N, C-alpha and C positions, 0 to 999 in steps of 0.2 A: 574478615567477614564473620559475623556471628549469627547464631540461630535465631536469637531474639535481640531487638535493639537494647543495648545496655542502658541501665537506669539513667545515667547522666545525659543520654541523648533523647530520652522520651519527650522532654520539653521542646527540643528542637523539631521533632516530628510534628508536634502540635502547632508550632509556629509556622512551619513551612509545608509546602505541598509534598505529597508522596506519589511517586510514579510506580505504577504496577504494570510492567511491560509484558503482558501475557500474549506475546506475538505467537500466531498460529493457533489461537484458542478456537478457531473454527473447527479444528481437528479433534475437539473434545479434550479429554485428560492428557492426550499426547503432547500438548503444548509444553508441559514442563520438561519433557525430554528434548524438545526442540530448543529450549532455552539454553541448553548446554552446547549447542552447535556454534562454532566461531562466528559465522555470519550473522546469526540471530543475536548472539551476545553483543556484537559490535553495533547492530542496529538499535538495540535497547539503550546502549550508552549514548548513541547519537540522538535518540529521542530525548534523553535527559538534558542535552545541550539546549533544548528549546525552553526549558523551565528556568525559574529563578535560581539564584545562587544558594538559597536556603533549602532547596529541594533535596529529597532523598529517594533512592531507588530501593524497592523491596520486591523480592521474588517470593510470592506467597505459595503455600500449599493448602488450598481451600479444603481439600479432602481430609487433612489432618488438623486444620485450624491453626497452623503455625506459619512463621516466616522462615524460609529456607536460607535467605541471605538478605543483607541490608547494608547500604553504605551511602555516604553523602555524595551528591552529584558533583560538587566542586572538585572532588578528587579525580574525576574523569575528564576534566576540561582540557582540550588539546592546546598546546603552546602555539600552534600555527594560527589560531584565531585571535591571538592577542589577549589582553586582560579579560577576565570573566565579567560579563555584564551583570548587573544586580538583578534586574527584573526578567520576566519571560519575554520571548520574542514576540508573542501575541498576548495581550492582557487577558483575553477571554480564556486562555488555557488554564488559568488558575481562578476558579470561582468559589465564592463562599468565604466565610470567616469563622473558624479556620478553613482553609481550602479543602474541597473534596478531593480524595485520592483520584489521580488521573490514570485511567487504564488505556491499554491499546484497544481492547474490545470489551464492552460491557456484557457480562454473562451473569446468569442467576447465581451461580456458585461464588463468583468473585464479588458480586454485590453483597451477598449475604455475609461473606467473610469480612468485607470492608466494614459493614455495620457492626459486626461483633468485635472487630479489632480496634476500629477507630471511632466508633459511635456515630458514623455517618456513611451514607451511601456513596457510590461512585459519581464522579462528574459525568454528566450526560443524561440521556433519556432512560426510561425504565427498560430493564432487560427484555421484556416482552415486545416492546416497540423495536428494539434493535433486531431481535430475532425475525420479526416480520419483514423488515426492510433490507436486512442483510441477505435474505433469501434471494437467490438469483431469479426466482419467479417474479419478484417485485420489479426487477429491471425490465423483464420482458413485457409485463402488463403495462408498466408506465410508458415504455416505448410505443406500445400499441395505442395507448390513450393519446399520446402526443403526436403520433404519426412519424416517429423518428426513423424506423428501420427502412432501408431501401425496399422498393416494391417487390423486387425479385426474391428477397430474402425473407420478408415478414411471414409469408404463409408456411415456411418450412420449419419454424421454431415450435417445439413441443415442450410443454410443462408436464412432467410425470409425477403423480402423487405416489406415496408409498404403496397404496393398495394396487396401483397399476403394476408395480414391479413385483408384487407377490403373486401375479398370475402370468408366469413366464411364457407359456405357450400362446396365450391370447396376445400378449404384448409383442412377441416376436412377429406374429402375423400382422399386427397393426403397423409396426415399424417398417417391416419389409414392404407393405403396401405403400407407405409414405415414400420410401426410397425409390420405388419404381416410378413414382410420379415426379421425382426431383428433376430439374433441368440439367442438361448435359454439362453446364459449366461447373456444377458442384463435383463432378466426377463420382457422384454418389458416395463420397467419403463422409463419414459422420463421426461425431464425438458424443459420448454420454457422460455427463459430468455431474457431481453432487451439487445439489442446490445450496448447500453450505460447504464451503471449502476454500482453499487458498493455494496459489502457486501451482495450479494444475494437479494437485494431489488427488488421487482417488478416481480419476477419470479413465475411461476405456474407449477405444475407437475401433473402426472397421471400415469396410468398403463393400457396398453392394447388398449386403445382408447382415441382419443382426443375429442370425441363427448360427452363432459360433460358440464354442465352449467358453472363450474369454468373456464375451458379452453376457451370455447367460449366467456365468459365474459371478458377475458383478451385481446382478439384480438384488440379491438379498442384502449385500453390503450397502448399496445405494438406498434401499428401502429403509434400512436402519439409520441412515444419515438424513432422512427427511424427504427423500425423493430425488429426482434427477431432471436435467435438461437434455433434450435430444435436439441436435442441430448440426448443420453442415460443418465439416472441418475446412476452414477457408484459408487460402493462400494469402497471408497477411503481408502488407507492404510496410506499414508502420504501426506501432502500438503507441497509444496516447493516454494521458490521464489528466483529469482536472481535480484540483483540491479546492474545497469550499469550507466555509463555516456557516452553519445554519443557526440563527438566533432562536431562542425559545419563543413560543407564542405570546408569552406575557410581555415581551419586548415589542410592544405595539409600534407599528410604523417602520419597523426594521425589516430589511430584506436580506436574503442570503448573500454572503460576502464571498466573492471569487478570489481565492488566494493566489492562484496561478495555474497555468497549463504547461504540460511537459511532454516530451517524447520519452517513452519508456523503453529501456533496453531489457529484453527478456530472451531467454533461451527458447528454442522451438517448443519445448514442453511447458513453457509458461513460468519458469523460475526467474525471479527478479535479479537483474545484474546492475542496473544503474538508471540514470536519467540524463537527458540532454535538454538544454533550454537556453533562453536568453534572458538577461535581466537589465532593466534600465536604471538610471541613477536614483529613482524613487523606490526601487526594490520590487517593482512589478515584474512578474515572471511570465514568460510566454514560451510556447513550444518552438516558435520560429517556422512552423510549417504553414502551408497555404490554407489548410483546413481550420486554422486556429480560431478565427472569428466565429465560424459556424459552431465549432465544438464548444466554445465558451458560452454562446447563446443557448444552445440546447441544454448544457449542464445547469444553467441558471433555472431553466424551466423545470427540470427534474427536481432540483433542490426545493423549489416552491411546493411541489407535490409532497415531497418527503416531510416538509415542515407542517403541511396541513394534516399529515398523518401522525404528528406528535414527535417527530425526530428533531433533535437539536444537538449542536456540537460539531466537531470536525468530521468530514466525510470525503470520499473520493469517488470519482466516476471513471471507469475504464472504458476505453474506446479503441477502435483500430480501423485502418484502411485495408481493404482487401481487393482482390481482382475478381470481377464477375465477367468471365471471359477475358476480353481485352480491355475492359473498362474498369477504372478504379472507383471504388465506392467507399463511403465513410459510414461505419456503424457507430453512432455516437454514444450509445448506451449498451455496453455489454454486461457490466456489473455495477451495482451501487454498493460501495463499501461503507457500511454504517459504522465507521470507526476511524481512528487515526490511520494514516497510510505512509508508505515510504515517500510518496509525493509531498505530504505535509512536512516530513523530516527534511527532505531535500530543499524545499522552499524556505524552511526555517533556518537551515544552515547557510543558504545563500544570503538571507537577510543578516545573519550574524557576521558574515564575511564582507558585507557591502562596504563598510568604511575602508577596508583594505583594498577593495577593488577600485573604489573612487581614487584612493591615494596612489596606488602603484600602477594602475592601468589608465589613469586619467579619465575615468568614466564621467562624462558631463551630461547635463540635460539635453535630451534629444538623441543621445546615443544608447547603444546596447552592447553588453559584453556577453559573448557566448560562453557556455560552461558545460562541463560534463561531471557528473558525480558517479563514482563507481566503487564497489567493494571488490577489490582484487583478492585472490586467495592462492596461496601456495599449496602444494600437495605434501602431506606429512608435516613435520615440525618446521617452523620458520627458521631461516638462516640469514643473518645480517648481510652476508656476502653473496647471497643467491636470491635476490628479489625476483618475482615472477616477471616474464617478458612484458606483460601488459602494464605493469607498474613502471617499468623502465620507459616504455613508449609514452605513457602519460606524463612522466617527469621530463621527457625530452620533447614536449609538445611545441617548443618554439621559444625564441628569446623574449617574445612579448607575452608569454603565458605566466600566470600566477598559479603555482602549484601548492596546494595546502594539504599536508598529510594530517589527517584527523585522528590518527592512532593515539589512544590514550589508555588502553586497558593495561593495568599493572601486571596482569597475567599474560605472558607472551602468547601471541595469537597468529595463526597463519592468515587471518582475514585482515586486510589493510584498507581502510576507507580513504579515498582521495577525492578532493574537490579542486578542479582545474578550471581557471577562467582564461579566456582568450581575448586579447585586445583587438580593436577594430572589427568587432563582429565576427571574429574567426570561429571555426568549429574544428573538432578533432578530425583526423583523416578518415576517409570511408573505410579503409582497412582496419583501423582501430575500432570503429563502431561495429563492424561485422565481427571482430574478435570478441568484443564484449557480449555479443549476442550468442556466442557459442557455449 
């Protein structure tokens, strides 16, 4: 890898798209530190598999105006997926001629750096539009507009502005008054999370009162992050997501395209571990859960509102099922991710693997193949003779399973991505699913 693209490759960058995988950019400048983590590095390479064979990956440092690393995407293609396709998995991923650089998340600094480096802005909407819609407050307000939240939950959600958090005594009194009025099924357990954030980072919680050193100590940090959301900490049954592509307004007559719905495997703190789903012979992806139809319908309605507000490009909607006493409820809009998502990557990889699934598992029209995508990880340095137990269980999923090891990083990594398909509509064992959530 080189600090700047060598001269002989500059023409290649102009011909093909450039991927700028700033995963974790919601965290501000810390995203460059996250890029060195094995799971994040693997996710960036998997994102590259969705682009054309002429694409390149660049890890920029906008604060210095330089590129910290650069390499062709075809060097990272995993053998398990067969020959490298020429084009992108979705044509709309690469727009413009030459193509605009493709980010994970559009931010002002990255867009400015892209214009200075490549002479054109990032693919996607303007940074200010992304900032408005990626704010968790947009999801809450949109759910209210569409009447999506369950009736027992809707009145309990609070959007806190930075100025609210800068008056700690008044805010504690206000939040404690709210908590006293919460119904018994909440257990009066709450979470306070940043309006801009990812994977559960930066949130704080409690029970019964907000007047604790930990909660008070988070106010200034949350104010600096643009505010917070105050809501019940709910006992989740299933986490779900929907991936969509929203066309720009100038594409008249076009509607948002639903790419697929998935069950999401996350840890109790919200860290992504993988996805579960089903795919049919046409490449359509479904979660396989009974709430799927309602979830997809609600997601389409949210996407239409996002489009009216100027957003276009890939996006994702997070949802979950939770218990309200003894009754299960669906909260269909928890967050609107105004960016690429791991759901998009999973669906793109499933599409890339579809010819193999048809051939080896005999997937025919009318049928579906279940699948699980997971990034397993060892502790410490990887060892060929000591794969993690989860990896072994995934690989031993059954004689009718198709196990694809998507590892391709030339630098040895403890993170190992696996995509496993099950014949005859099968699914991984319940114990394996719970292990992935840990």
